[in-house]
LUMLO-181852 format. One record per residue (C-alpha): residue number from 1; y, z, x; residue in one letter. Coordinates in pm, 1 decimal, padded with zeros to 6 digits. Layout:
<pt seq="NUM" Y="Y" Z="Z" X="X" type="A"/>
...
***
This chain:
<pt seq="1" Y="01093.2" Z="-05318.6" X="06428.8" type="X"/>
<pt seq="2" Y="01040.7" Z="-05009.3" X="06147.1" type="X"/>
<pt seq="3" Y="01100.6" Z="-04657.8" X="06182.0" type="X"/>
<pt seq="4" Y="00778.7" Z="-04481.1" X="06264.6" type="X"/>
<pt seq="5" Y="00737.8" Z="-04125.6" X="06219.9" type="X"/>
<pt seq="6" Y="00529.4" Z="-03873.0" X="06429.5" type="X"/>
<pt seq="7" Y="00421.7" Z="-03710.2" X="06144.2" type="X"/>
<pt seq="8" Y="00467.4" Z="-03760.5" X="05782.6" type="X"/>
<pt seq="9" Y="00557.0" Z="-03504.0" X="05529.5" type="X"/>
<pt seq="10" Y="00277.9" Z="-03380.8" X="05315.9" type="X"/>
<pt seq="11" Y="00279.4" Z="-03279.2" X="04925.5" type="X"/>
<pt seq="12" Y="00509.7" Z="-03395.8" X="04656.6" type="X"/>
<pt seq="13" Y="00776.9" Z="-03138.4" X="04696.5" type="X"/>
<pt seq="14" Y="01030.1" Z="-03093.3" X="04943.4" type="X"/>
<pt seq="15" Y="00944.8" Z="-02832.0" X="05199.4" type="X"/>
<pt seq="16" Y="01222.4" Z="-02621.9" X="05368.1" type="X"/>
<pt seq="17" Y="01220.4" Z="-02589.0" X="05718.5" type="X"/>
<pt seq="18" Y="01305.1" Z="-02282.1" X="05943.2" type="X"/>
<pt seq="19" Y="01682.5" Z="-02420.6" X="05928.5" type="X"/>
<pt seq="20" Y="01672.8" Z="-02446.2" X="05545.8" type="X"/>
<pt seq="21" Y="01678.2" Z="-02844.3" X="05538.9" type="X"/>
<pt seq="22" Y="01392.7" Z="-03083.2" X="05475.4" type="X"/>
<pt seq="23" Y="01631.6" Z="-03334.4" X="05635.7" type="X"/>
<pt seq="24" Y="01664.2" Z="-03164.3" X="05972.8" type="X"/>
<pt seq="25" Y="01272.2" Z="-03144.4" X="05980.6" type="X"/>
<pt seq="26" Y="01230.5" Z="-03508.2" X="05895.0" type="X"/>
<pt seq="27" Y="01483.8" Z="-03619.9" X="06153.2" type="X"/>
<pt seq="28" Y="01314.4" Z="-03436.8" X="06422.0" type="X"/>
<pt seq="29" Y="00998.1" Z="-03669.4" X="06338.4" type="X"/>
<pt seq="30" Y="01167.4" Z="-03994.7" X="06369.5" type="X"/>
<pt seq="31" Y="01257.2" Z="-04189.6" X="06703.1" type="X"/>
<pt seq="32" Y="01551.7" Z="-04374.1" X="06572.8" type="X"/>
<pt seq="33" Y="01841.6" Z="-04241.9" X="06374.0" type="X"/>
<pt seq="34" Y="01795.7" Z="-04206.1" X="06010.0" type="X"/>
<pt seq="35" Y="01986.8" Z="-04403.6" X="05775.2" type="X"/>
<pt seq="36" Y="02297.2" Z="-04291.3" X="05634.6" type="X"/>
<pt seq="37" Y="02149.9" Z="-04235.7" X="05278.0" type="X"/>
<pt seq="38" Y="01891.2" Z="-03993.0" X="05411.7" type="X"/>
<pt seq="39" Y="02149.1" Z="-03809.3" X="05630.3" type="X"/>
<pt seq="40" Y="02319.8" Z="-03761.6" X="05286.0" type="X"/>
<pt seq="41" Y="02059.4" Z="-03599.0" X="05150.8" type="X"/>
<pt seq="42" Y="02079.5" Z="-03309.3" X="05392.9" type="X"/>
<pt seq="43" Y="02450.9" Z="-03265.9" X="05290.0" type="X"/>
<pt seq="44" Y="02343.2" Z="-03267.1" X="04918.4" type="X"/>
<pt seq="45" Y="02078.6" Z="-02974.4" X="04975.8" type="X"/>
<pt seq="46" Y="02366.2" Z="-02790.9" X="05170.7" type="X"/>
<pt seq="47" Y="02595.6" Z="-02861.7" X="04858.5" type="X"/>
<pt seq="48" Y="02320.5" Z="-02751.1" X="04619.7" type="X"/>
<pt seq="49" Y="02256.1" Z="-02411.9" X="04818.3" type="X"/>
<pt seq="50" Y="02641.0" Z="-02351.7" X="04789.7" type="X"/>
<pt seq="51" Y="02643.1" Z="-02412.0" X="04435.9" type="X"/>
<pt seq="52" Y="02325.0" Z="-02187.3" X="04375.5" type="X"/>
<pt seq="53" Y="02483.7" Z="-01914.3" X="04569.1" type="X"/>
<pt seq="54" Y="02795.9" Z="-01921.5" X="04366.8" type="X"/>
<pt seq="55" Y="02590.6" Z="-01928.8" X="04027.1" type="X"/>
<pt seq="56" Y="02413.7" Z="-01620.1" X="04130.0" type="X"/>
<pt seq="57" Y="02736.8" Z="-01453.7" X="04220.5" type="X"/>
<pt seq="58" Y="02887.0" Z="-01559.1" X="03891.5" type="X"/>
<pt seq="59" Y="02572.4" Z="-01425.0" X="03700.0" type="X"/>
<pt seq="60" Y="02587.1" Z="-01119.8" X="03921.4" type="X"/>
<pt seq="61" Y="02943.3" Z="-01025.8" X="03855.0" type="X"/>
<pt seq="62" Y="02899.6" Z="-01087.2" X="03442.1" type="X"/>
<pt seq="63" Y="02577.4" Z="-00816.4" X="03461.3" type="X"/>
<pt seq="64" Y="02820.3" Z="-00555.1" X="03648.0" type="X"/>
<pt seq="65" Y="03085.8" Z="-00601.6" X="03430.0" type="X"/>
<pt seq="66" Y="02853.8" Z="-00540.6" X="03153.9" type="X"/>
<pt seq="67" Y="02831.5" Z="-00190.8" X="03244.2" type="X"/>
<pt seq="68" Y="03208.2" Z="-00107.6" X="03177.5" type="X"/>
<pt seq="69" Y="03161.3" Z="-00267.5" X="02844.9" type="X"/>
<pt seq="70" Y="02843.1" Z="-00044.2" X="02774.7" type="X"/>
<pt seq="71" Y="03063.8" Z="00288.7" X="02845.3" type="X"/>
<pt seq="72" Y="03346.8" Z="00169.4" X="02594.4" type="X"/>
<pt seq="73" Y="03139.9" Z="00052.5" X="02318.2" type="X"/>
<pt seq="74" Y="02790.1" Z="00197.9" X="02349.1" type="X"/>
<pt seq="75" Y="02844.0" Z="00576.0" X="02394.3" type="X"/>
<pt seq="76" Y="02968.9" Z="00626.1" X="02059.3" type="X"/>
<pt seq="77" Y="02782.4" Z="00799.9" X="01796.1" type="X"/>
<pt seq="78" Y="02771.1" Z="00475.9" X="01572.7" type="X"/>
<pt seq="79" Y="02774.9" Z="00174.9" X="01805.3" type="X"/>
<pt seq="80" Y="02703.2" Z="-00058.2" X="01509.5" type="X"/>
<pt seq="81" Y="02754.2" Z="-00427.5" X="01575.5" type="X"/>
<pt seq="82" Y="02844.2" Z="-00346.0" X="01952.7" type="X"/>
<pt seq="83" Y="02458.5" Z="-00274.9" X="01988.0" type="X"/>
<pt seq="84" Y="02359.2" Z="-00579.5" X="01839.0" type="X"/>
<pt seq="85" Y="02596.0" Z="-00794.2" X="02034.3" type="X"/>
<pt seq="86" Y="02490.6" Z="-00606.5" X="02366.3" type="X"/>
<pt seq="87" Y="02119.8" Z="-00689.8" X="02304.9" type="X"/>
<pt seq="88" Y="02211.5" Z="-01053.2" X="02260.6" type="X"/>
<pt seq="89" Y="02403.1" Z="-01045.4" X="02576.6" type="X"/>
<pt seq="90" Y="02136.7" Z="-00882.9" X="02792.1" type="X"/>
<pt seq="91" Y="01879.2" Z="-01112.2" X="02668.0" type="X"/>
<pt seq="92" Y="02101.5" Z="-01405.6" X="02767.7" type="X"/>
<pt seq="93" Y="02164.2" Z="-01280.6" X="03108.5" type="X"/>
<pt seq="94" Y="01774.3" Z="-01235.0" X="03138.1" type="X"/>
<pt seq="95" Y="01718.5" Z="-01582.5" X="03038.4" type="X"/>
<pt seq="96" Y="01956.1" Z="-01705.6" X="03292.9" type="X"/>
<pt seq="97" Y="01810.5" Z="-01457.9" X="03550.7" type="X"/>
<pt seq="98" Y="01471.0" Z="-01580.5" X="03505.6" type="X"/>
<pt seq="99" Y="01595.4" Z="-01952.0" X="03571.3" type="X"/>
<pt seq="100" Y="01764.7" Z="-01846.6" X="03885.5" type="X"/>
<pt seq="101" Y="01455.0" Z="-01651.5" X="03987.3" type="X"/>
<pt seq="102" Y="01234.6" Z="-01952.4" X="03950.5" type="X"/>
<pt seq="103" Y="01463.6" Z="-02151.1" X="04200.8" type="X"/>
<pt seq="104" Y="01499.0" Z="-01858.0" X="04442.6" type="X"/>
<pt seq="105" Y="01119.5" Z="-01818.0" X="04434.2" type="X"/>
<pt seq="106" Y="01003.1" Z="-02141.8" X="04538.8" type="X"/>
<pt seq="107" Y="00810.4" Z="-02139.7" X="04846.6" type="X"/>
<pt seq="108" Y="01007.5" Z="-02150.7" X="05193.0" type="X"/>
<pt seq="109" Y="01340.0" Z="-02079.4" X="05014.2" type="X"/>
<pt seq="110" Y="01598.3" Z="-02036.2" X="05274.2" type="X"/>
<pt seq="111" Y="01765.8" Z="-01729.0" X="05149.8" type="X"/>
<pt seq="112" Y="01513.8" Z="-01444.3" X="05094.3" type="X"/>
<pt seq="113" Y="01817.2" Z="-01222.5" X="05058.3" type="X"/>
<pt seq="114" Y="01940.2" Z="-01415.0" X="04756.0" type="X"/>
<pt seq="115" Y="01599.5" Z="-01430.5" X="04581.4" type="X"/>
<pt seq="116" Y="01573.5" Z="-01039.8" X="04645.4" type="X"/>
<pt seq="117" Y="01913.7" Z="-00998.5" X="04469.1" type="X"/>
<pt seq="118" Y="01823.6" Z="-01175.3" X="04174.9" type="X"/>
<pt seq="119" Y="01493.6" Z="-01002.4" X="04142.2" type="X"/>
<pt seq="120" Y="01679.7" Z="-00662.6" X="04161.7" type="X"/>
<pt seq="121" Y="01944.1" Z="-00765.6" X="03908.8" type="X"/>
<pt seq="122" Y="01673.0" Z="-00880.1" X="03661.8" type="X"/>
<pt seq="123" Y="01490.3" Z="-00541.6" X="03695.6" type="X"/>
<pt seq="124" Y="01809.3" Z="-00385.3" X="03626.7" type="X"/>
<pt seq="125" Y="01893.7" Z="-00587.7" X="03310.5" type="X"/>
<pt seq="126" Y="01526.4" Z="-00523.3" X="03211.9" type="X"/>
<pt seq="127" Y="01611.6" Z="-00152.2" X="03226.4" type="X"/>
<pt seq="128" Y="01957.6" Z="-00186.2" X="03029.9" type="X"/>
<pt seq="129" Y="01756.2" Z="-00353.5" X="02770.2" type="X"/>
<pt seq="130" Y="01496.7" Z="-00066.5" X="02733.3" type="X"/>
<pt seq="131" Y="01740.5" Z="00231.5" X="02780.7" type="X"/>
<pt seq="132" Y="02004.9" Z="00094.8" X="02507.6" type="X"/>
<pt seq="133" Y="01762.7" Z="-00046.6" X="02279.7" type="X"/>
<pt seq="134" Y="01426.7" Z="00131.4" X="02323.5" type="X"/>
<pt seq="135" Y="01235.3" Z="-00178.7" X="02415.0" type="X"/>
<pt seq="136" Y="01035.2" Z="00012.0" X="02673.2" type="X"/>
<pt seq="137" Y="00666.8" Z="00057.6" X="02731.4" type="X"/>
<pt seq="138" Y="00543.4" Z="00400.6" X="02794.8" type="X"/>
<pt seq="139" Y="00445.2" Z="00286.2" X="03122.6" type="X"/>
<pt seq="140" Y="00789.4" Z="00156.2" X="03223.0" type="X"/>
<pt seq="141" Y="00913.7" Z="00484.1" X="03082.0" type="X"/>
<pt seq="142" Y="00698.8" Z="00678.6" X="03315.9" type="X"/>
<pt seq="143" Y="00790.4" Z="00439.8" X="03603.1" type="X"/>
<pt seq="144" Y="01162.5" Z="00499.6" X="03565.7" type="X"/>
<pt seq="145" Y="01110.6" Z="00854.2" X="03520.7" type="X"/>
<pt seq="146" Y="00918.4" Z="00904.9" X="03848.4" type="X"/>
<pt seq="147" Y="01188.7" Z="00694.7" X="04039.4" type="X"/>
<pt seq="148" Y="01462.5" Z="00905.3" X="03882.3" type="X"/>
<pt seq="149" Y="01283.1" Z="01239.3" X="03958.5" type="X"/>
<pt seq="150" Y="01056.6" Z="01209.4" X="04214.7" type="X"/>
***
């Protein structure tokens, strides 16, 4: 009288299906309806994805706003403490971005566009650090120059 499965999921991590939900993949393998608690896991995954998208949107918005602040505070001859504050902010945004990238680069992550957006913004922040604070390797400087002046 127990629930039998046609195939058991493998591995210790939850695998994303083409529809982006582990639960949808599991429910297709069972002959009886899934218990409410298991169905709720699918709802949980949908909420987590909404929250992750919102977090990346918020992070990206803060990163974008930094450009206007830079124009006001870093373009003077003596940026002084503003330069130090900027370095701290960029490094903090990079730390958050690396955390977001770790989430979006999981195998089978259901939104490759979100992963690409996160990676692009991380590269942008790394370039900001290099441009404003001179923390650039010669290789990276050459790479940027080739991209800017093909």
